[in-house]
LOKE-76713 format. One line per 2 residues: number of its first residue (from 1); their letters; for each residue x, y, z of N, C-alpha, C. Coordinates in nm, 3 decimals, m for minus. Example, Ala and Ser with C-alpha at 12.3 -4.5 7.8 and 13.67 -1.06 7.14 Angstrom:
residues 2
1 = as = 1.319:m0.569:0.780:1.230:m0.450:0.780:1.320:m0.330:0.780; 1.285:m0.225:0.708:1.367:m0.106:0.714:1.290:0.003:0.787
END
This chain:
residues 185
1 = xx = 0.077:m0.113:0.010:m0.007:0.002:0.005:0.091:0.120:m0.004; 0.202:0.124:0.077:0.293:0.247:0.085:0.353:0.268:m0.045
3 = xx = 0.394:0.159:m0.107:0.462:0.157:m0.237:0.370:0.255:m0.324; 0.245:0.241:m0.338:0.146:0.304:m0.440:0.100:0.430:m0.372
5 = xx = 0.086:0.439:m0.245:0.038:0.550:m0.188:0.126:0.675:m0.124; 0.257:0.618:m0.097:0.357:0.705:m0.044:0.492:0.656:m0.101
7 = xx = 0.500:0.675:m0.221:0.628:0.614:m0.285:0.749:0.690:m0.241; 0.760:0.810:m0.230:0.867:0.881:m0.177:0.926:0.843:m0.040
9 = xx = 0.822:0.814:0.038:0.850:0.770:0.178:0.918:0.621:0.163; 0.837:0.534:0.084:0.889:0.407:0.074:1.038:0.392:0.012
11 = xx = 1.058:0.463:m0.082:1.197:0.472:m0.145:1.303:0.521:m0.042; 1.271:0.630:0.025:1.364:0.687:0.112:1.393:0.607:0.234
13 = xx = 1.296:0.503:0.266:1.302:0.428:0.389:1.304:0.274:0.339; 1.344:0.244:0.212:1.343:0.107:0.157:1.396:0.009:0.243
15 = xx = 1.528:0.036:0.309:1.589:m0.057:0.389:1.554:m0.077:0.537; 1.455:0.011:0.566:1.388:m0.002:0.707:1.271:m0.074:0.732
17 = xx = 1.212:m0.120:0.610:1.115:m0.224:0.605:1.150:m0.359:0.637; 1.089:m0.430:0.727:1.122:m0.548:0.745:1.119:m0.653:0.625
19 = xx = 1.012:m0.624:0.546:1.013:m0.727:0.428:1.116:m0.706:0.347; 1.181:m0.584:0.336:1.297:m0.558:0.241:1.419:m0.614:0.317
21 = xx = 1.436:m0.599:0.456:1.545:m0.655:0.523:1.543:m0.794:0.508; 1.434:m0.869:0.517:1.400:m1.025:0.503:1.468:m1.067:0.361
23 = xx = 1.411:m0.979:0.238:1.475:m1.005:0.118:1.602:m1.014:0.107; 1.679:m0.916:0.168:1.820:m0.875:0.168:1.890:m1.013:0.227
25 = xx = 1.857:m1.043:0.344:1.899:m1.155:0.410:1.898:m1.300:0.326; 1.769:m1.313:0.281:1.750:m1.435:0.205:1.827:m1.428:0.087
27 = xx = 1.852:m1.315:0.020:1.933:m1.322:m0.106:2.082:m1.357:m0.065; 2.135:m1.299:0.043:2.266:m1.324:0.095:2.275:m1.486:0.127
29 = xx = 2.165:m1.542:0.181:2.175:m1.693:0.218:2.162:m1.755:0.100; 2.081:m1.726:m0.002:2.077:m1.827:m0.122:2.205:m1.796:m0.225
31 = xx = 2.286:m1.670:m0.218:2.400:m1.650:m0.293:2.500:m1.747:m0.209; 2.496:m1.744:m0.078:2.610:m1.811:m0.019:2.606:m1.980:m0.042
33 = xx = 2.481:m1.995:m0.048:2.456:m2.155:m0.066:2.487:m2.189:m0.212; 2.451:m2.106:m0.307:2.488:m2.134:m0.441:2.638:m2.133:m0.462
35 = xx = 2.708:m2.041:m0.410:2.865:m2.019:m0.426:2.933:m2.141:m0.348; 2.878:m2.181:m0.227:2.928:m2.291:m0.162:2.933:m2.428:m0.243
37 = xx = 2.825:m2.439:m0.337:2.828:m2.541:m0.431:2.903:m2.525:m0.546; 2.883:m2.420:m0.599:2.965:m2.412:m0.744:3.108:m2.407:m0.728
39 = xx = 3.154:m2.320:m0.620:3.308:m2.298:m0.609:3.349:m2.305:m0.465; 3.327:m2.414:m0.421:3.342:m2.452:m0.277:3.502:m2.404:m0.232
41 = xx = 3.523:m2.335:m0.126:3.628:m2.287:m0.063:3.716:m2.173:m0.139; 3.641:m2.113:m0.245:3.681:m1.992:m0.323:3.682:m1.878:m0.224
43 = xx = 3.752:m1.755:m0.268:3.770:m1.650:m0.184:3.621:m1.588:m0.216; 3.554:m1.603:m0.311:3.420:m1.540:m0.333:3.314:m1.602:m0.250
45 = xx = 3.351:m1.738:m0.248:3.237:m1.804:m0.165:3.257:m1.786:m0.015; 3.373:m1.786:0.021:3.404:m1.739:0.182:3.346:m1.587:0.200
47 = xx = 3.355:m1.490:0.102:3.324:m1.364:0.120:3.156:m1.376:0.129; 3.100:m1.431:0.034:2.956:m1.440:0.058:2.902:m1.498:0.204
49 = xx = 2.978:m1.598:0.232:2.947:m1.657:0.373:2.958:m1.543:0.480; 3.086:m1.475:0.473:3.077:m1.353:0.583:2.990:m1.270:0.578
51 = xx = 2.935:m1.227:0.451:2.823:m1.128:0.426:2.698:m1.173:0.490; 2.693:m1.317:0.474:2.558:m1.354:0.532:2.556:m1.372:0.689
53 = xx = 2.680:m1.388:0.735:2.677:m1.381:0.897:2.659:m1.242:0.944; 2.720:m1.140:0.872:2.708:m0.993:0.896:2.566:m0.957:0.883
55 = xx = 2.485:m0.984:0.763:2.341:m0.957:0.762:2.265:m1.025:0.870; 2.287:m1.125:0.914:2.218:m1.209:1.024:2.242:m1.121:1.152
57 = xx = 2.373:m1.074:1.184:2.395:m0.986:1.288:2.309:m0.844:1.294; 2.327:m0.799:1.173:2.257:m0.677:1.168:2.109:m0.687:1.167
59 = xx = 2.051:m0.796:1.146:1.900:m0.806:1.155:1.839:m0.749:1.285; 1.912:m0.787:1.412:1.858:m0.766:1.538:1.838:m0.584:1.541
61 = xx = 1.955:m0.527:1.500:1.964:m0.393:1.511:1.822:m0.336:1.427; 1.816:m0.384:1.314:1.700:m0.341:1.226:1.554:m0.364:1.293
63 = xx = 1.549:m0.495:1.354:1.432:m0.508:1.408:1.405:m0.423:1.556; 1.500:m0.402:1.612:1.521:m0.303:1.740:1.465:m0.172:1.688
65 = xx = 1.512:m0.119:1.570:1.473:0.015:1.530:1.345:0.023:1.461; 1.299:m0.111:1.426:1.147:m0.105:1.374:1.049:m0.107:1.482
67 = xx = 1.073:m0.210:1.576:0.975:m0.209:1.678:1.000:m0.114:1.815; 1.125:m0.074:1.844:1.152:m0.023:1.978:1.197:0.131:1.956
69 = xx = 1.180:0.205:2.059:1.259:0.345:2.061:1.397:0.318:2.062; 1.467:0.394:1.993:1.618:0.391:1.985:1.684:0.508:1.986
71 = xx = 1.820:0.525:1.996:1.896:0.628:1.981:1.909:0.639:1.843; 1.920:0.742:1.781:1.951:0.768:1.636:2.074:0.679:1.579
73 = xx = 2.070:0.650:1.485:2.178:0.537:1.424:2.310:0.611:1.399; 2.318:0.733:1.371:2.452:0.806:1.344:2.521:0.826:1.469
75 = xx = 2.452:0.880:1.574:2.518:0.904:1.701:2.434:0.819:1.821; 2.547:0.776:1.889:2.491:0.692:2.025:2.474:0.789:2.137
77 = xx = 2.504:0.917:2.125:2.499:1.001:2.238:2.362:1.047:2.233; 2.269:1.007:2.350:2.146:1.062:2.367:2.113:1.210:2.382
79 = xx = 2.220:1.275:2.417:2.214:1.425:2.433:2.206:1.482:2.299; 2.291:1.442:2.222:2.309:1.504:2.059:2.202:1.443:1.978
81 = xx = 2.167:1.319:1.982:2.059:1.260:1.887:1.918:1.255:1.943; 1.909:1.207:2.072:1.764:1.193:2.135:1.722:1.075:2.098
83 = xx = 1.598:1.033:2.163:1.534:0.901:2.120:1.439:0.910:2.009; 1.430:0.823:1.919:1.350:0.813:1.809:1.237:0.721:1.816
85 = xx = 1.126:0.757:1.802:1.019:0.650:1.788:1.045:0.547:1.691; 0.988:0.423:1.723:1.000:0.319:1.637:0.947:0.338:1.499
87 = xx = 1.024:0.293:1.396:0.981:0.301:1.256:0.849:0.261:1.240; 0.806:0.158:1.309:0.672:0.105:1.268:0.562:0.211:1.313
89 = xx = 0.592:0.301:1.419:0.496:0.408:1.435:0.474:0.494:1.320; 0.597:0.543:1.255:0.575:0.618:1.147:0.506:0.553:1.032
91 = xx = 0.528:0.446:1.022:0.454:0.352:0.902:0.289:0.348:0.954; 0.262:0.324:1.071:0.121:0.298:1.089:0.063:0.446:1.083
93 = xx = 0.121:0.546:1.124:0.064:0.692:1.102:0.036:0.723:0.958; 0.132:0.676:0.861:0.103:0.695:0.720:m0.027:0.613:0.683
95 = xx = m0.021:0.508:0.741:m0.133:0.429:0.673:m0.263:0.477:0.738; m0.272:0.526:0.858:m0.386:0.602:0.919:m0.430:0.721:0.844
97 = xx = m0.328:0.805:0.793:m0.351:0.913:0.709:m0.409:0.871:0.570; m0.367:0.770:0.523:m0.419:0.718:0.390:m0.556:0.677:0.409
99 = xx = m0.582:0.590:0.518:m0.718:0.544:0.549:m0.809:0.659:0.569; m0.781:0.757:0.627:m0.867:0.878:0.616:m0.904:0.945:0.503
101 = xx = m0.816:0.942:0.399:m0.833:0.984:0.269:m0.909:0.901:0.167; m0.857:0.768:0.179:m0.893:0.680:0.084:m0.949:0.543:0.134
103 = xx = m0.999:0.543:0.255:m1.036:0.428:0.345:m1.096:0.315:0.263; m1.228:0.330:0.213:m1.293:0.219:0.157:m1.230:0.179:0.021
105 = xx = m1.180:0.254:m0.061:m1.101:0.214:m0.172:m0.976:0.133:m0.133; m0.916:0.162:m0.020:m0.786:0.081:0.039:m0.834:m0.048:0.087
107 = xx = m0.935:m0.045:0.142:m0.982:m0.175:0.236:m1.033:m0.268:0.125; m1.083:m0.224:0.017:m1.128:m0.312:m0.130:m1.004:m0.363:m0.178
109 = xx = m0.917:m0.267:m0.188:m0.780:m0.315:m0.272:m0.688:m0.405:m0.173; m0.692:m0.371:m0.052:m0.601:m0.462:0.040:m0.693:m0.510:0.152
111 = xx = m0.766:m0.621:0.141:m0.851:m0.657:0.242:m0.793:m0.696:0.372; m0.657:m0.691:0.365:m0.591:m0.742:0.519:m0.616:m0.621:0.608
113 = xx = m0.650:m0.501:0.546:m0.660:m0.383:0.616:m0.781:m0.405:0.715; m0.873:m0.497:0.690:m0.996:m0.516:0.771:m0.942:m0.554:0.911
115 = xx = m0.822:m0.625:0.919:m0.780:m0.643:1.067:m0.767:m0.529:1.146; m0.736:m0.426:1.111:m0.717:m0.286:1.176:m0.849:m0.189:1.154
117 = xx = m0.883:m0.181:1.045:m0.984:m0.076:1.005:m1.120:m0.134:0.992; m1.221:m0.049:1.008:m1.379:m0.087:0.981:m1.363:m0.046:0.839
119 = xx = m1.471:m0.096:0.784:m1.502:m0.087:0.633:m1.533:0.060:0.591; m1.559:0.162:0.695:m1.577:0.295:0.667:m1.443:0.370:0.672
121 = xx = m1.332:0.288:0.686:m1.189:0.358:0.706:m1.149:0.408:0.850; m1.245:0.390:0.946:m1.216:0.417:1.088:m1.122:0.314:1.142
123 = xx = m1.047:0.356:1.232:m0.962:0.246:1.282:m1.029:0.182:1.398; m0.999:0.060:1.436:m1.070:m0.001:1.538:m0.978:0.023:1.663
125 = xx = m1.044:0.015:1.760:m0.985:0.038:1.922:m0.917:m0.092:1.955; m0.823:m0.068:2.046:m0.771:m0.168:2.103:m0.859:m0.276:2.160
127 = xx = m0.966:m0.240:2.237:m1.042:m0.330:2.284:m1.108:m0.422:2.171; m1.162:m0.347:2.064:m1.217:m0.416:1.921:m1.112:m0.532:1.881
129 = xx = m0.976:m0.491:1.881:m0.904:m0.592:1.822:m0.890:m0.709:1.920; m0.885:m0.688:2.055:m0.867:m0.805:2.153:m0.995:m0.886:2.132
131 = xx = m1.098:m0.832:2.116:m1.237:m0.913:2.093:m1.252:m0.983:1.973; m1.183:m0.928:1.879:m1.185:m1.006:1.745:m1.081:m1.102:1.758
133 = xx = m0.977:m1.099:1.819:m0.866:m1.194:1.848:m0.921:m1.317:1.916; m1.012:m1.287:2.010:m1.079:m1.387:2.093:m1.192:m1.463:2.012
135 = xx = m1.252:m1.380:1.943:m1.352:m1.447:1.839:m1.282:m1.538:1.741; m1.162:m1.496:1.694:m1.093:m1.581:1.596:m1.034:m1.708:1.644
137 = xx = m0.999:m1.703:1.775:m0.943:m1.793:1.836:m1.065:m1.909:1.878; m1.167:m1.856:1.927:m1.275:m1.933:1.954:m1.342:m2.002:1.832
139 = xx = m1.339:m1.930:1.728:m1.398:m1.984:1.594:m1.293:m2.103:1.551; m1.181:m2.108:1.585:m1.076:m2.201:1.547:m1.039:m2.291:1.659
141 = xx = m1.086:m2.294:1.753:m1.055:m2.380:1.879:m1.012:m2.504:1.841; m1.069:m2.583:1.759:m1.041:m2.711:1.739:m0.914:m2.733:1.663
143 = xx = m0.857:m2.623:1.590:m0.754:m2.623:1.496:m0.639:m2.562:1.548; m0.638:m2.488:1.674:m0.521:m2.391:1.732:m0.407:m2.470:1.723
145 = xx = m0.391:m2.609:1.765:m0.258:m2.663:1.775:m0.214:m2.725:1.651; m0.277:m2.717:1.540:m0.244:m2.767:1.404:m0.112:m2.684:1.367
147 = xx = m0.008:m2.757:1.331:0.115:m2.678:1.290:0.096:m2.625:1.137; 0.159:m2.497:1.113:0.147:m2.445:0.981:0.300:m2.361:0.957
149 = xx = 0.320:m2.365:0.839:0.439:m2.305:0.793:0.433:m2.163:0.747; 0.493:m2.070:0.824:0.479:m1.922:0.817:0.627:m1.870:0.791
151 = xx = 0.644:m1.840:0.663:0.781:m1.779:0.605:0.873:m1.893:0.643; 0.888:m2.011:0.649:0.982:m2.103:0.673:0.992:m2.147:0.825
153 = xx = 0.892:m2.083:0.905:0.903:m2.128:1.046:0.772:m2.216:1.067; 0.795:m2.323:1.126:0.684:m2.424:1.180:0.618:m2.353:1.306
155 = xx = 0.497:m2.322:1.314:0.429:m2.265:1.440:0.284:m2.346:1.432; 0.194:m2.283:1.537:0.076:m2.338:1.533:m0.014:m2.215:1.486
157 = xx = m0.144:m2.272:1.456:m0.226:m2.166:1.398:m0.259:m2.074:1.526; m0.287:m2.123:1.648:m0.310:m2.030:1.758:m0.189:m1.945:1.768
159 = xx = m0.080:m1.991:1.774:0.053:m1.912:1.794:0.059:m1.786:1.678; 0.019:m1.816:1.561:0.021:m1.721:1.454:m0.087:m1.622:1.469
161 = xx = m0.206:m1.657:1.505:m0.314:m1.571:1.542:m0.265:m1.481:1.647; m0.225:m1.520:1.747:m0.173:m1.422:1.866:m0.068:m1.337:1.794
163 = xx = 0.048:m1.391:1.733:0.130:m1.305:1.688:0.090:m1.189:1.596; m0.005:m1.224:1.511:m0.059:m1.142:1.428:m0.113:m0.993:1.488
165 = xx = m0.197:m1.039:1.594:m0.257:m0.923:1.663:m0.148:m0.870:1.759; m0.068:m0.956:1.819:0.030:m0.872:1.910:0.119:m0.784:1.821
167 = xx = 0.156:m0.820:1.683:0.227:m0.729:1.603:0.171:m0.607:1.566; 0.038:m0.616:1.531:m0.055:m0.505:1.502:m0.040:m0.410:1.614
169 = xx = m0.067:m0.456:1.733:m0.072:m0.366:1.848:0.058:m0.303:1.885; 0.165:m0.389:1.880:0.267:m0.317:1.920:0.360:m0.236:1.830
171 = xx = 0.289:m0.219:1.700:0.362:m0.132:1.587:0.261:m0.022:1.579; 0.178:0.001:1.662:0.096:0.113:1.624:0.075:0.183:1.771
173 = xx = 0.114:0.332:1.752:0.141:0.417:1.875:m0.007:0.427:1.922; m0.109:0.441:1.849:m0.242:0.468:1.923:m0.276:0.336:2.000
175 = xx = m0.239:0.228:1.956:m0.284:0.098:2.033:m0.196:0.081:2.154; m0.065:0.132:2.131:0.031:0.110:2.241:m0.027:0.206:2.364
177 = xx = m0.076:0.318:2.338:m0.114:0.429:2.410:m0.255:0.365:2.482; m0.336:0.305:2.391:m0.471:0.262:2.465:m0.425:0.152:2.555
179 = xx = m0.341:0.062:2.525:m0.312:m0.044:2.613:m0.260:0.003:2.740; m0.167:0.110:2.725:m0.103:0.134:2.850:m0.215:0.224:2.932
181 = xx = m0.319:0.296:2.878:m0.424:0.354:2.966:m0.510:0.253:3.027; m0.543:0.144:2.938:m0.603:0.023:3.003:m0.533:m0.033:3.109
183 = xx = m0.417:m0.049:3.103:m0.337:m0.134:3.200:m0.333:m0.046:3.337; m0.342:0.104:3.328:m0.313:0.189:3.442:m0.446:0.201:3.529
185 = x = m0.543:0.166:3.474:m0.678:0.184:3.517:m0.705:0.067:3.616
END
């Protein structure tokens, strides 16, 4: 959605999106495997293996920047740089803005948005999300322990449902604030 609605933002932040980071890591992995088969023990093969190791180590840094507050990437001095909100908050704010403008058309085009937004383009509340999560779990109660493959990881249907909703909540500033308010009362 952001590629078509916010192309400048997407291009400027291309390497910050988790899907792009995953693509980079996967490409390093495939190249390393290919080179190890084609020219084992060559300098190029060893180099691609090192690049794979480096990319896997960097993954934690990128995930931290995506999901958590962090100190700016250039300076580690909090006085100079200051805390930066998670990148995910910036993404969700852009999606919210697009939904205010093009809600129904975007929901029709990207049905997955129905997890977070009502058909009129308004955003669901934290309480609504939790209610839908419970309903989805209750609806699939007999199948929750069935294993499924999600992006190469074997998990259960129940675990995947929970992870989807947890990720939605933790990557949206409005939901984090609502959750904190509900917790403090």
